[in-house]
Backbone of each chain as ProteinMPNN parsed JSONL, in Angstrom:
{"seq_chain_A": "MSRSVWKGPFVDSYVLKKAEAARESGRNDVIKIWSRRSTILPQFVGLTFGVYNGQKHIPVNITEDMIGQKFGEYSPTRTYYGHAADKKAKRK", "coords_chain_A": {"N_chain_A": [[-27.256, -25.202, -84.847], [-30.711, -25.14, -85.659], [-32.7, -26.319, -88.442], [-34.144, -24.124, -90.903], [-37.596, -23.29, -90.757], [-39.108, -22.653, -92.989], [-38.103, -24.104, -95.064], [-39.063, -26.635, -94.802], [-39.248, -30.151, -93.818], [-36.366, -32.226, -94.459], [-36.267, -34.777, -96.825], [-35.059, -37.495, -98.645], [-35.998, -37.963, -102.021], [-36.437, -40.492, -103.085], [-37.042, -42.053, -100.908], [-39.568, -41.19, -100.155], [-41.005, -42.014, -102.419], [-40.703, -44.808, -102.321], [-41.963, -45.353, -99.884], [-44.555, -44.55, -100.392], [-45.272, -46.393, -102.417], [-45.134, -48.742, -100.946], [-47.184, -48.427, -99.135], [-49.397, -48.369, -100.773], [-49.372, -50.935, -101.888], [-49.87, -52.343, -99.647], [-48.638, -54.406, -98.318], [-46.462, -55.248, -95.631], [-43.55, -55.067, -96.024], [-39.994, -54.976, -95.404], [-38.626, -51.883, -96.053], [-35.929, -51.112, -97.847], [-33.564, -48.672, -97.235], [-31.045, -46.223, -97.854], [-30.758, -43.768, -97.016], [-29.864, -42.209, -94.428], [-30.024, -39.686, -93.583], [-32.515, -38.629, -93.892], [-35.553, -37.107, -92.752], [-37.933, -38.421, -90.433], [-41.214, -38.749, -91.341], [-44.731, -38.016, -90.613], [-46.319, -39.67, -92.267], [-44.917, -42.006, -92.449], [-45.353, -43.608, -90.309], [-45.882, -46.758, -88.851], [-44.843, -48.218, -90.927], [-42.107, -50.373, -91.883], [-38.724, -49.816, -91.991], [-35.632, -50.649, -93.51], [-32.823, -49.552, -92.353], [-29.745, -48.524, -93.555], [-26.569, -49.213, -92.158], [-24.028, -48.953, -93.007], [-23.087, -51.452, -93.197], [-25.135, -53.382, -93.027], [-28.766, -53.594, -93.421], [-30.692, -52.279, -90.927], [-33.633, -53.279, -89.432], [-36.259, -51.066, -88.75], [-39.029, -50.268, -86.949], [-41.385, -47.868, -87.46], [-42.635, -45.604, -85.133], [-45.009, -43.346, -83.569], [-43.649, -41.624, -81.865], [-41.219, -41.242, -83.061], [-41.309, -39.368, -85.025], [-39.967, -36.626, -86.783], [-37.368, -37.021, -86.078], [-34.208, -38.332, -87.341], [-33.617, -41.003, -89.717], [-31.156, -42.217, -89.393], [-30.629, -42.168, -86.68], [-31.601, -44.443, -85.61], [-30.12, -46.571, -86.305], [-27.393, -47.803, -85.403], [-23.951, -47.136, -86.131], [-21.596, -48.027, -85.146], [-19.931, -50.687, -83.469], [-19.342, -51.717, -80.223], [-17.539, -53.494, -77.993], [-16.413, -53.201, -75.537], [-13.333, -52.712, -73.67], [-10.315, -54.619, -74.067], [-8.596, -54.7, -71.889], [-10.273, -54.231, -69.707], [-11.709, -56.6, -69.605], [-9.758, -58.484, -68.986], [-9.077, -57.659, -66.419], [-11.396, -58.246, -65.083], [-11.466, -61.014, -65.153], [-9.572, -61.87, -63.338]], "CA_chain_A": [[-28.444, -24.412, -85.23], [-31.683, -26.022, -86.296], [-33.044, -26.02, -89.822], [-35.211, -23.133, -91.087], [-38.91, -23.92, -90.891], [-39.697, -22.423, -94.313], [-37.621, -25.112, -96.008], [-39.755, -27.899, -94.608], [-38.332, -31.217, -93.438], [-35.618, -32.798, -95.563], [-36.409, -36.211, -97.072], [-34.65, -37.885, -99.99], [-37.255, -38.207, -102.751], [-36.676, -41.919, -103.315], [-37.66, -42.61, -99.705], [-40.998, -40.877, -100.274], [-41.57, -42.872, -103.469], [-40.752, -46.189, -101.821], [-42.957, -45.432, -98.815], [-45.846, -44.451, -101.069], [-45.505, -47.68, -103.082], [-45.35, -49.774, -99.92], [-48.497, -48.252, -98.511], [-50.427, -48.741, -101.737], [-49.396, -52.391, -102.035], [-50.487, -52.838, -98.423], [-47.803, -55.388, -97.624], [-45.531, -54.58, -94.733], [-42.19, -55.555, -96.201], [-38.957, -54.032, -94.988], [-38.242, -50.988, -97.141], [-34.498, -50.853, -97.705], [-33.13, -47.322, -97.595], [-29.67, -45.862, -97.509], [-30.787, -42.356, -96.656], [-29.923, -42.031, -92.977], [-30.168, -38.258, -93.305], [-33.889, -38.19, -94.11], [-36.398, -36.931, -91.579], [-39.073, -39.335, -90.35], [-42.442, -37.976, -91.497], [-45.908, -38.685, -90.038], [-46.894, -40.717, -93.116], [-44.107, -43.222, -92.382], [-45.696, -44.355, -89.103], [-46.435, -48.092, -89.101], [-44.023, -48.916, -91.912], [-40.815, -50.834, -91.389], [-37.631, -49.45, -92.885], [-34.318, -51.217, -93.24], [-31.916, -48.411, -92.464], [-28.38, -48.996, -93.768], [-25.619, -48.661, -91.186], [-22.704, -49.086, -93.584], [-22.808, -52.87, -93.356], [-26.389, -54.052, -93.362], [-29.974, -52.799, -93.179], [-31.28, -52.557, -89.622], [-35.073, -53.033, -89.498], [-36.772, -50.105, -87.769], [-40.471, -50.075, -87.01], [-41.592, -46.456, -87.158], [-43.767, -45.278, -84.264], [-45.364, -41.924, -83.568], [-42.646, -40.863, -81.117], [-39.994, -41.058, -83.833], [-41.508, -38.316, -86.025], [-39.128, -35.438, -86.63], [-35.977, -37.41, -85.952], [-33.658, -38.854, -88.593], [-33.533, -42.464, -89.766], [-29.843, -42.649, -88.93], [-30.567, -42.271, -85.23], [-32.098, -45.753, -85.18], [-29.313, -47.607, -86.912], [-26.047, -47.458, -84.95], [-22.918, -47.464, -87.1], [-20.413, -48.556, -84.48], [-20.134, -51.738, -82.477], [-18.345, -51.555, -79.165], [-17.673, -54.619, -77.075], [-15.634, -52.92, -74.347], [-11.897, -52.8, -73.854], [-9.698, -55.89, -73.711], [-8.01, -54.563, -70.551], [-11.34, -54.373, -68.724], [-12.092, -58.008, -69.501], [-8.681, -59.153, -68.269], [-9.183, -57.271, -65.018], [-12.556, -58.925, -64.494], [-11.203, -62.454, -65.049], [-8.731, -62.163, -62.172]], "C_chain_A": [[-29.434, -25.326, -85.938], [-32.103, -25.468, -87.65], [-34.191, -25.008, -89.889], [-36.539, -23.818, -91.365], [-39.428, -23.797, -92.322], [-39.22, -23.432, -95.344], [-38.413, -26.403, -95.925], [-38.753, -28.976, -94.247], [-37.62, -31.797, -94.648], [-35.867, -34.305, -95.639], [-35.912, -36.488, -98.477], [-35.878, -38.378, -100.745], [-37.508, -39.688, -102.957], [-37.301, -42.596, -102.103], [-39.166, -42.406, -99.757], [-41.668, -41.822, -101.255], [-41.752, -44.296, -102.957], [-41.845, -46.358, -100.767], [-44.365, -45.425, -99.405], [-46.226, -45.803, -101.679], [-45.843, -48.759, -102.059], [-46.736, -49.656, -99.313], [-49.617, -48.628, -99.458], [-50.528, -50.253, -101.889], [-49.963, -53.041, -100.777], [-49.665, -53.869, -97.686], [-46.782, -54.662, -96.758], [-44.142, -55.197, -94.838], [-41.224, -54.536, -95.625], [-38.559, -53.2, -96.202], [-36.773, -50.641, -96.948], [-34.185, -49.417, -98.103], [-31.706, -47.093, -97.121], [-29.623, -44.457, -96.923], [-30.974, -42.19, -95.154], [-30.235, -40.595, -92.605], [-31.604, -37.777, -93.422], [-34.659, -38.099, -92.799], [-37.532, -37.955, -91.614], [-40.358, -38.511, -90.35], [-43.634, -38.74, -90.918], [-46.45, -39.813, -90.917], [-46.067, -41.998, -93.127], [-44.492, -44.107, -91.193], [-46.348, -45.684, -89.472], [-45.642, -48.883, -90.109], [-42.725, -49.392, -91.253], [-39.744, -50.517, -92.418], [-36.378, -50.232, -92.501], [-33.3, -50.116, -93.447], [-30.474, -48.907, -92.517], [-27.438, -48.381, -92.749], [-24.186, -48.764, -91.695], [-22.338, -50.537, -93.828], [-24.061, -53.619, -93.759], [-27.57, -53.143, -93.026], [-30.593, -53.221, -91.857], [-32.782, -52.285, -89.711], [-35.527, -52.103, -88.372], [-38.262, -49.952, -87.978], [-40.781, -48.647, -86.573], [-42.829, -46.274, -86.283], [-43.938, -43.762, -84.218], [-44.299, -41.053, -82.882], [-41.441, -40.485, -81.963], [-40.1, -39.912, -84.843], [-40.61, -37.129, -85.729], [-37.673, -35.775, -86.422], [-35.492, -37.981, -87.279], [-33.563, -40.375, -88.534], [-32.23, -42.969, -89.161], [-29.762, -42.858, -87.434], [-30.954, -43.655, -84.73], [-31.275, -46.897, -85.722], [-27.849, -47.335, -86.578], [-24.966, -47.963, -85.899], [-21.685, -48.082, -86.456], [-20.801, -49.681, -83.537], [-19.005, -51.629, -81.473], [-18.547, -52.671, -78.155], [-16.878, -54.401, -75.8], [-14.162, -53.127, -74.613], [-11.361, -54.15, -73.394], [-9.172, -55.842, -72.286], [-9.067, -54.761, -69.471], [-11.669, -55.834, -68.494], [-11.045, -58.792, -68.722], [-8.814, -58.899, -66.774], [-10.321, -58.036, -64.344], [-12.266, -60.403, -64.243], [-10.446, -62.793, -63.768], [-9.522, -62.246, -60.871]], "O_chain_A": [[-29.04, -26.185, -86.726], [-31.884, -24.295, -87.955], [-35.093, -25.022, -89.051], [-36.604, -24.797, -92.109], [-40.098, -24.699, -92.825], [-39.855, -23.604, -96.385], [-38.431, -27.184, -96.877], [-37.545, -28.762, -94.349], [-38.189, -31.859, -95.738], [-35.702, -35.021, -94.651], [-36.298, -35.79, -99.415], [-36.7, -39.113, -100.197], [-38.662, -40.115, -103.003], [-38.007, -43.595, -102.243], [-39.942, -43.311, -99.448], [-42.74, -42.365, -100.987], [-42.806, -44.908, -103.132], [-42.559, -47.36, -100.75], [-45.241, -46.181, -98.984], [-47.339, -46.295, -101.49], [-46.728, -49.585, -102.282], [-47.382, -50.66, -99.014], [-50.655, -49.137, -99.036], [-51.626, -50.799, -102.005], [-50.477, -54.158, -100.83], [-49.964, -54.181, -96.533], [-46.3, -53.589, -97.119], [-43.624, -55.77, -93.879], [-41.584, -53.383, -95.388], [-38.201, -53.742, -97.248], [-36.415, -49.953, -95.992], [-34.518, -48.999, -99.213], [-31.239, -47.677, -96.143], [-28.597, -44.014, -96.405], [-32.097, -42.048, -94.668], [-30.651, -40.303, -91.484], [-31.893, -36.628, -93.086], [-34.456, -38.886, -91.875], [-38.028, -38.312, -92.683], [-40.569, -37.677, -89.47], [-43.571, -39.958, -90.749], [-46.978, -40.799, -90.404], [-46.47, -42.981, -93.75], [-44.009, -45.234, -91.081], [-47.254, -45.73, -90.305], [-45.752, -50.109, -90.15], [-42.31, -48.881, -90.213], [-39.852, -50.908, -93.58], [-36.101, -50.447, -91.321], [-32.953, -49.783, -94.58], [-30.031, -49.63, -91.624], [-27.49, -47.177, -92.497], [-23.239, -48.675, -90.915], [-21.4, -50.832, -94.568], [-24.053, -54.395, -94.715], [-27.407, -52.076, -92.433], [-30.974, -54.378, -91.682], [-33.176, -51.165, -90.036], [-35.22, -52.325, -87.201], [-38.71, -49.555, -89.053], [-40.474, -48.26, -85.446], [-43.922, -46.722, -86.628], [-43.126, -43.007, -84.753], [-44.078, -39.904, -83.265], [-40.722, -39.538, -81.645], [-39.101, -39.526, -85.449], [-40.5, -36.681, -84.587], [-36.815, -34.906, -86.572], [-36.265, -38.101, -88.23], [-33.445, -40.963, -87.46], [-32.198, -44.009, -88.504], [-28.931, -43.63, -86.956], [-30.68, -44.01, -83.584], [-31.671, -48.058, -85.619], [-27.137, -46.713, -87.366], [-25.052, -49.079, -86.411], [-20.819, -48.606, -87.156], [-21.849, -49.642, -82.893], [-17.843, -51.467, -81.846], [-19.606, -52.776, -77.536], [-16.686, -55.35, -75.041], [-13.781, -53.655, -75.657], [-11.882, -54.75, -72.454], [-9.283, -56.822, -71.549], [-8.8, -55.381, -68.442], [-11.881, -56.269, -67.363], [-11.378, -59.65, -67.906], [-8.678, -59.816, -65.964], [-10.218, -58.424, -63.18], [-12.74, -60.982, -63.266], [-10.643, -63.857, -63.182], [-8.944, -62.486, -59.811]]}, "seq_chain_B": "MARIAGVNIPTGKRVPIALTYITGIGHTSAKAICEELKIEPSRRVNELSDQEVIQIREHIDANYTVEGDLRRDVQMNVKRLMDLGCYRGLRHRRNLPVRGQRTHTNARTRKGPAKAIAGKKK", "coords_chain_B": {"N_chain_B": [[-39.654, -18.489, -41.271], [-40.6, -19.851, -44.279], [-42.625, -21.615, -46.311], [-42.557, -22.671, -49.545], [-43.847, -24.026, -52.474], [-44.005, -26.734, -51.537], [-41.484, -28.311, -50.088], [-39.485, -26.436, -49.732], [-37.605, -24.209, -47.753], [-36.339, -21.496, -47.776], [-34.751, -18.819, -46.143], [-34.04, -15.532, -44.739], [-32.48, -14.678, -46.804], [-32.179, -12.552, -49.776], [-35.164, -12.05, -51.688], [-35.246, -12.847, -54.575], [-33.003, -14.48, -54.67], [-33.471, -16.404, -52.718], [-35.623, -17.726, -53.823], [-34.453, -19.217, -55.839], [-33.67, -21.519, -54.64], [-35.566, -23.347, -55.005], [-36.135, -26.175, -56.968], [-36.144, -25.797, -60.393], [-36.669, -23.15, -60.494], [-34.824, -20.564, -61.55], [-32.411, -17.852, -61.696], [-33.514, -16.104, -63.603], [-36.325, -16.706, -63.77], [-36.938, -16.277, -61.105], [-36.48, -13.552, -60.779], [-38.434, -12.638, -62.533], [-40.758, -13.427, -61.226], [-40.707, -11.793, -58.932], [-40.978, -9.303, -60.154], [-43.478, -9.491, -61.334], [-45.153, -9.722, -59.105], [-44.712, -7.376, -57.854], [-42.7, -7.134, -55.873], [-40.034, -5.798, -54.09], [-36.736, -6.467, -55.166], [-34.702, -6.221, -53.331], [-35.61, -6.849, -50.868], [-35.876, -9.087, -48.04], [-36.61, -12.574, -47.306], [-37.662, -13.022, -44.733], [-38.769, -10.578, -44.235], [-41.078, -10.471, -45.607], [-44.651, -10.241, -45.822], [-47.258, -12.462, -44.617], [-49.282, -12.521, -46.435], [-47.941, -11.873, -48.839], [-46.238, -14.045, -49.132], [-48.061, -16.069, -49.569], [-49.084, -15.162, -51.968], [-46.821, -15.469, -53.653], [-46.542, -18.25, -53.54], [-48.912, -19.117, -54.735], [-48.632, -18.017, -57.274], [-46.4, -19.417, -58.275], [-47.354, -22.051, -58.219], [-49.299, -21.838, -60.172], [-47.964, -21.121, -62.538], [-45.471, -22.373, -62.955], [-43.456, -25.337, -63.455], [-42.273, -27.274, -60.939], [-39.874, -28.733, -58.588], [-40.688, -31.992, -57.539], [-42.494, -32.625, -59.631], [-41.208, -31.508, -61.853], [-38.806, -32.934, -61.853], [-39.81, -35.467, -62.361], [-40.868, -35.071, -64.916], [-38.517, -34.613, -66.415], [-37.26, -37.059, -66.076], [-39.082, -38.734, -67.325], [-38.84, -37.872, -69.961], [-36.218, -38.666, -70.542], [-36.508, -41.406, -70.241], [-38.276, -41.967, -72.282], [-36.665, -41.532, -74.523], [-34.85, -43.602, -74.117], [-36.419, -45.865, -74.396], [-37.12, -45.719, -77.056], [-34.977, -46.558, -78.558], [-33.247, -45.003, -80.004], [-30.354, -43.06, -81.04], [-29.71, -41.103, -79.096], [-30.976, -42.203, -76.891], [-29.497, -44.542, -76.52], [-27.067, -43.482, -75.703], [-27.806, -42.37, -73.274], [-28.413, -44.715, -71.879], [-25.921, -45.869, -71.661], [-24.708, -44.069, -70.061], [-23.151, -41.992, -71.159], [-21.904, -38.968, -72.781], [-24.503, -37.159, -74.433], [-24.773, -35.361, -76.489], [-22.912, -35.425, -78.607], [-20.309, -34.821, -77.696], [-16.713, -35.124, -77.179], [-15.244, -38.241, -76.136], [-12.865, -39.384, -75.81], [-11.02, -38.07, -74.156], [-11.802, -36.326, -71.105], [-15.327, -35.701, -70.469], [-16.044, -36.388, -67.906], [-18.105, -35.744, -66.221], [-20.328, -37.232, -66.973], [-19.231, -39.799, -67.058], [-18.225, -40.283, -64.546], [-15.859, -40.578, -61.769], [-12.426, -41.062, -62.775], [-11.293, -44.303, -63.72], [-8.607, -46.337, -62.824], [-6.551, -48.017, -65.163], [-5.24, -51.191, -65.285], [-1.854, -51.907, -65.927], [-1.401, -50.103, -68.022], [0.549, -48.133, -68.488], [3.996, -48.142, -69.642]], "CA_chain_B": [[-39.919, -19.73, -42.012], [-41.557, -19.707, -45.398], [-42.692, -22.821, -47.149], [-43.071, -22.401, -50.884], [-43.751, -25.176, -53.381], [-43.758, -27.999, -50.859], [-40.516, -28.544, -49.025], [-38.39, -25.478, -49.659], [-37.705, -23.223, -46.688], [-35.23, -20.551, -47.788], [-35.099, -17.648, -45.333], [-32.914, -14.672, -44.422], [-31.812, -14.215, -48.011], [-33.022, -11.71, -50.617], [-36.232, -12.865, -52.268], [-34.926, -13.538, -55.83], [-31.992, -15.511, -54.413], [-34.107, -17.481, -51.952], [-36.508, -18.508, -54.707], [-33.693, -20.142, -56.682], [-33.48, -22.773, -53.919], [-36.581, -24.274, -55.513], [-35.745, -26.79, -58.236], [-36.992, -25.357, -61.499], [-36.688, -21.691, -60.489], [-33.474, -20.015, -61.618], [-32.364, -16.414, -61.478], [-34.409, -15.402, -64.52], [-37.734, -16.825, -63.379], [-37.085, -15.684, -59.78], [-36.636, -12.111, -60.998], [-39.719, -12.426, -63.193], [-41.799, -13.565, -60.205], [-40.684, -10.581, -58.116], [-41.512, -8.198, -60.934], [-44.91, -9.75, -61.528], [-45.893, -9.524, -57.862], [-44.327, -6.063, -57.325], [-41.911, -7.263, -54.648], [-38.699, -5.242, -54.27], [-35.738, -7.54, -55.123], [-33.749, -6.045, -52.223], [-36.211, -7.303, -49.607], [-35.525, -10.448, -47.649], [-37.773, -13.446, -47.144], [-38.292, -12.852, -43.42], [-39.481, -9.293, -44.193], [-42.323, -10.581, -46.377], [-45.857, -10.511, -45.045], [-47.882, -13.756, -44.939], [-50.037, -12.287, -47.669], [-47.034, -11.924, -49.991], [-45.761, -15.429, -49.272], [-49.155, -16.817, -50.195], [-49.114, -14.72, -53.371], [-45.72, -16.129, -54.37], [-46.853, -19.678, -53.62], [-49.959, -19.341, -55.742], [-48.077, -17.665, -58.582], [-45.532, -20.519, -58.72], [-48.218, -23.21, -58.489], [-50.074, -21.649, -61.396], [-47.205, -20.837, -63.755], [-44.18, -23.06, -63.116], [-43.305, -26.742, -63.084], [-41.146, -27.261, -60.001], [-39.595, -29.832, -57.657], [-40.961, -33.378, -57.932], [-43.132, -32.661, -60.952], [-40.189, -31.215, -62.853], [-37.889, -34.073, -61.897], [-40.504, -36.572, -63.024], [-40.936, -34.727, -66.336], [-37.206, -34.832, -67.021], [-37.011, -38.487, -66.091], [-39.952, -39.323, -68.35], [-38.245, -37.555, -71.267], [-35.049, -39.53, -70.728], [-37.005, -42.775, -70.381], [-38.861, -42.059, -73.625], [-35.548, -41.689, -75.457], [-34.234, -44.91, -73.927], [-37.324, -46.884, -74.926], [-37.216, -45.61, -78.504], [-33.871, -47.22, -79.229], [-32.548, -44.069, -80.872], [-28.979, -42.84, -80.627], [-29.674, -40.381, -77.827], [-31.36, -43.153, -75.848], [-28.377, -45.445, -76.278], [-26.078, -42.736, -74.936], [-28.32, -42.273, -71.9], [-28.296, -46.035, -71.269], [-24.513, -46.124, -71.37], [-24.209, -42.982, -69.22], [-22.132, -41.252, -71.887], [-22.452, -37.702, -73.257], [-25.58, -37.393, -75.395], [-24.812, -34.376, -77.559], [-21.796, -35.465, -79.544], [-19.03, -34.376, -77.162], [-15.667, -36.139, -77.263], [-15.153, -39.092, -74.959], [-11.494, -39.86, -75.722], [-10.668, -37.532, -72.846], [-12.883, -35.554, -70.472], [-16.629, -36.366, -70.286], [-16.032, -36.976, -66.568], [-19.377, -35.519, -65.55], [-21.191, -38.373, -67.262], [-18.592, -41.09, -66.834], [-17.861, -40.438, -63.152], [-14.426, -40.472, -61.527], [-11.603, -41.905, -63.638], [-10.89, -45.597, -63.152], [-7.254, -46.694, -63.252], [-6.501, -49.221, -65.979], [-4.046, -51.939, -64.903], [-0.878, -52.218, -66.968], [-1.522, -49.237, -69.191], [1.829, -47.448, -68.735], [5.122, -49.08, -69.739]], "C_chain_B": [[-40.953, -19.49, -43.103], [-41.517, -20.962, -46.244], [-43.322, -22.468, -48.476], [-42.852, -23.648, -51.728], [-43.338, -26.432, -52.636], [-42.719, -27.928, -49.772], [-39.515, -27.424, -48.828], [-38.616, -24.415, -48.598], [-36.489, -22.309, -46.721], [-35.62, -19.31, -46.995], [-33.845, -16.813, -45.049], [-32.153, -14.165, -45.626], [-32.75, -13.306, -48.788], [-33.964, -12.582, -51.433], [-35.815, -13.564, -53.572], [-33.897, -14.65, -55.634], [-32.629, -16.705, -53.713], [-34.957, -18.365, -52.855], [-35.737, -19.513, -55.563], [-33.387, -21.446, -55.953], [-34.52, -23.811, -54.326], [-36.089, -24.85, -56.834], [-36.7, -26.347, -59.339], [-37.166, -23.854, -61.537], [-35.237, -21.213, -60.485], [-33.523, -18.52, -61.394], [-33.375, -15.678, -62.338], [-35.855, -15.479, -64.055], [-37.964, -16.23, -61.994], [-37.295, -14.173, -59.892], [-38.008, -11.803, -61.585], [-40.856, -12.49, -62.18], [-41.878, -12.3, -59.367], [-41.31, -9.403, -58.856], [-43.032, -8.297, -61.049], [-45.717, -9.38, -60.288], [-45.529, -8.217, -57.182], [-43.625, -6.181, -55.974], [-40.514, -6.734, -54.935], [-37.657, -6.36, -54.177], [-34.784, -7.424, -53.942], [-34.321, -6.547, -50.899], [-35.868, -8.76, -49.327], [-36.767, -11.259, -47.309], [-38.454, -13.225, -45.802], [-38.985, -11.498, -43.251], [-40.817, -9.365, -44.918], [-43.503, -10.823, -45.441], [-46.413, -11.878, -45.468], [-48.628, -13.672, -46.257], [-49.143, -12.476, -48.896], [-46.515, -13.342, -50.23], [-46.812, -16.271, -49.976], [-49.249, -16.476, -51.675], [-48.048, -15.439, -54.19], [-46.06, -17.591, -54.592], [-47.871, -19.933, -54.727], [-49.441, -19.063, -57.151], [-47.226, -18.814, -59.139], [-46.377, -21.742, -59.072], [-48.892, -23.084, -59.842], [-49.211, -21.632, -62.65], [-45.945, -21.664, -63.974], [-44.29, -24.538, -62.777], [-42.085, -26.83, -62.187], [-41.013, -28.572, -59.252], [-39.921, -31.206, -58.246], [-41.547, -33.507, -59.318], [-42.103, -32.474, -62.047], [-39.237, -32.396, -63.0], [-38.527, -35.238, -62.617], [-40.566, -36.321, -64.532], [-39.623, -35.048, -67.03], [-36.943, -36.329, -67.158], [-37.842, -39.186, -67.167], [-39.365, -39.08, -69.74], [-37.063, -38.465, -71.557], [-35.504, -40.959, -70.991], [-37.579, -42.987, -71.779], [-37.756, -42.295, -74.644], [-34.948, -43.087, -75.357], [-35.106, -46.006, -74.539], [-37.377, -46.877, -76.438], [-36.118, -46.395, -79.207], [-33.158, -46.308, -80.198], [-31.172, -43.775, -80.274], [-28.907, -42.145, -79.269], [-30.018, -41.294, -76.657], [-30.224, -44.086, -75.488], [-27.324, -44.763, -75.419], [-26.518, -42.583, -73.479], [-28.14, -43.602, -71.182], [-26.873, -46.301, -70.828], [-23.932, -45.093, -70.403], [-23.032, -42.254, -69.864], [-22.744, -39.949, -72.373], [-23.406, -37.915, -74.429], [-25.426, -36.511, -76.63], [-23.539, -34.296, -78.373], [-20.477, -34.953, -79.016], [-17.993, -35.491, -77.3], [-15.659, -36.97, -75.989], [-13.762, -39.689, -74.822], [-10.875, -39.378, -74.405], [-11.885, -36.794, -72.317], [-14.174, -36.362, -70.372], [-16.746, -36.968, -68.889], [-17.356, -36.775, -65.844], [-20.304, -36.716, -65.749], [-20.556, -39.695, -66.858], [-18.267, -41.331, -65.362], [-16.356, -40.391, -62.994], [-13.638, -41.46, -62.37], [-11.23, -43.199, -62.936], [-9.5, -45.915, -63.686], [-7.299, -47.984, -64.056], [-5.182, -49.932, -65.707], [-3.152, -52.162, -66.112], [-0.969, -51.35, -68.185], [-0.184, -48.597, -69.538], [2.962, -48.469, -68.824], [6.169, -48.793, -68.669]], "O_chain_B": [[-42.044, -18.982, -42.847], [-40.485, -21.312, -46.818], [-44.468, -22.024, -48.537], [-41.779, -24.25, -51.689], [-42.413, -27.126, -53.061], [-43.023, -27.53, -48.647], [-38.76, -27.444, -47.855], [-39.678, -23.794, -48.542], [-35.68, -22.333, -45.794], [-36.727, -18.799, -47.167], [-32.726, -17.324, -45.112], [-31.275, -13.313, -45.492], [-33.951, -13.268, -48.523], [-33.622, -13.699, -51.82], [-36.007, -14.775, -53.682], [-33.918, -15.649, -56.353], [-32.37, -17.858, -54.058], [-35.01, -19.583, -52.685], [-36.287, -20.537, -55.968], [-32.896, -22.391, -56.57], [-34.379, -24.998, -54.033], [-35.674, -24.106, -57.722], [-37.916, -26.507, -59.224], [-37.74, -23.32, -62.486], [-34.51, -21.438, -59.518], [-34.539, -17.978, -60.959], [-34.024, -14.74, -61.875], [-36.536, -14.459, -63.952], [-39.053, -15.73, -61.714], [-38.145, -13.59, -59.219], [-38.662, -10.837, -61.193], [-41.804, -11.709, -62.255], [-42.967, -11.785, -59.111], [-42.062, -8.615, -58.282], [-43.757, -7.316, -60.882], [-46.803, -8.808, -60.382], [-45.972, -7.957, -56.064], [-43.917, -5.427, -55.045], [-39.873, -7.156, -55.897], [-37.676, -7.13, -53.216], [-34.127, -8.399, -53.578], [-33.592, -6.657, -49.913], [-35.608, -9.55, -50.235], [-37.837, -10.705, -47.056], [-39.682, -13.235, -45.723], [-39.694, -11.275, -42.27], [-41.606, -8.422, -44.853], [-43.386, -11.503, -44.422], [-46.083, -12.386, -46.54], [-48.616, -14.594, -47.073], [-49.522, -13.141, -49.861], [-46.371, -13.783, -51.37], [-46.504, -17.076, -50.856], [-49.459, -17.344, -52.522], [-48.322, -15.953, -55.274], [-45.891, -18.116, -55.692], [-47.712, -20.841, -55.543], [-49.767, -19.779, -58.098], [-47.318, -19.146, -60.321], [-46.149, -22.39, -60.093], [-49.046, -24.063, -60.572], [-49.654, -22.073, -63.71], [-45.398, -21.659, -65.077], [-45.093, -24.945, -61.938], [-40.978, -26.499, -62.612], [-41.912, -29.413, -59.274], [-39.466, -31.534, -59.342], [-41.156, -34.381, -60.092], [-42.115, -33.186, -63.051], [-38.903, -32.81, -64.11], [-37.869, -35.926, -63.398], [-40.347, -37.232, -65.33], [-39.604, -35.672, -68.091], [-36.476, -36.807, -68.191], [-37.37, -40.108, -67.832], [-39.388, -39.966, -70.594], [-36.916, -38.974, -72.668], [-34.958, -41.643, -71.857], [-37.397, -44.043, -72.384], [-37.884, -43.148, -75.523], [-34.581, -43.689, -76.367], [-34.595, -46.958, -75.129], [-37.649, -47.909, -77.052], [-36.309, -46.85, -80.334], [-32.519, -46.79, -81.133], [-30.866, -44.183, -79.154], [-28.137, -42.55, -78.398], [-29.439, -41.185, -75.576], [-30.001, -44.391, -74.316], [-26.754, -45.377, -74.517], [-25.698, -42.659, -72.564], [-27.759, -43.628, -70.012], [-26.634, -46.88, -69.768], [-22.788, -45.229, -69.971], [-22.044, -41.939, -69.2], [-23.967, -39.813, -72.386], [-23.155, -38.742, -75.306], [-25.899, -36.873, -77.708], [-23.131, -33.21, -78.785], [-19.582, -34.669, -79.813], [-18.342, -36.653, -77.51], [-16.012, -36.491, -74.911], [-13.481, -40.407, -73.862], [-10.291, -40.155, -73.649], [-12.887, -36.658, -73.019], [-14.125, -37.581, -70.208], [-17.465, -37.949, -68.698], [-17.696, -37.549, -64.95], [-20.976, -37.158, -64.818], [-21.237, -40.602, -66.379], [-18.053, -42.476, -64.966], [-15.639, -40.185, -63.974], [-14.111, -42.561, -62.651], [-10.9, -43.218, -61.751], [-9.25, -45.774, -64.883], [-7.995, -48.93, -63.688], [-4.115, -49.342, -65.878], [-3.618, -52.553, -67.182], [-0.649, -51.798, -69.286], [0.191, -48.515, -70.707], [2.918, -49.519, -68.182], [7.186, -49.483, -68.6]]}, "name": "protein", "num_of_chains": 2, "seq": "MSRSVWKGPFVDSYVLKKAEAARESGRNDVIKIWSRRSTILPQFVGLTFGVYNGQKHIPVNITEDMIGQKFGEYSPTRTYYGHAADKKAKRKMARIAGVNIPTGKRVPIALTYITGIGHTSAKAICEELKIEPSRRVNELSDQEVIQIREHIDANYTVEGDLRRDVQMNVKRLMDLGCYRGLRHRRNLPVRGQRTHTNARTRKGPAKAIAGKKK"}
C-alpha cells in the first residue's frame, strides 16, 4: 500500500538541512547521507549525494526523473558475481 | 472481416470478446466500449454494420492507447528505469523479478526455463 498523501513525503530532517547548506554554499561536494529511506524531493535535483550502502557512500547525481523515489534505490547493498559452478562450466 | 486499430481482424466472436484480441483492450475496456456505443454484448462481429465498425474504430483511436503505441510506451518506461540506474532498472537489466519476489525458487517467468547445474547432486 502506498503512503497517505496528507502526510507528505518522508525525508529525514538532517538530509534537508545538509541539502540546504550545500545549495547555499554553491559548491557541488558529495553530501554524505545514511538515510536510504528518504524520498528524493524536487529541490535535491542537481546535487550529488553519497548514499550509504552499508559499506561505503555511493555517489548519486540527482536528476529530475528520480523525484519521488527513495535514495536507497540508487545504492545497491548486495554484490553478486555469479555462481562458482557457472564459471566452472564455462571454462570447460 | 473487420479491421480495428490497425492489424486486428477478430470475427465470428461476440463483440466484447473479439475486442480483447487488440493489445491494450481487456474485458473491462471492451465492455465499456460496447456500453458507450450502445452495442448489445451478445451480438457478434460479423453481425455489425459498417457504420458500427467505424464507430468502434474511432472510439478506440480517440480514447485508448493500443497495439504498437502501447508496446512502445511500456518499452520506454522500462528503458527509463534501466537508464536511471535505480534498483528496479537493475532488476530489468538482469531479467529478474522487479517487485521483490523470491528468486531462491520459482521466478521462472522472468528467468526462463530452468538450467541444469552440473555436479549439484551428490
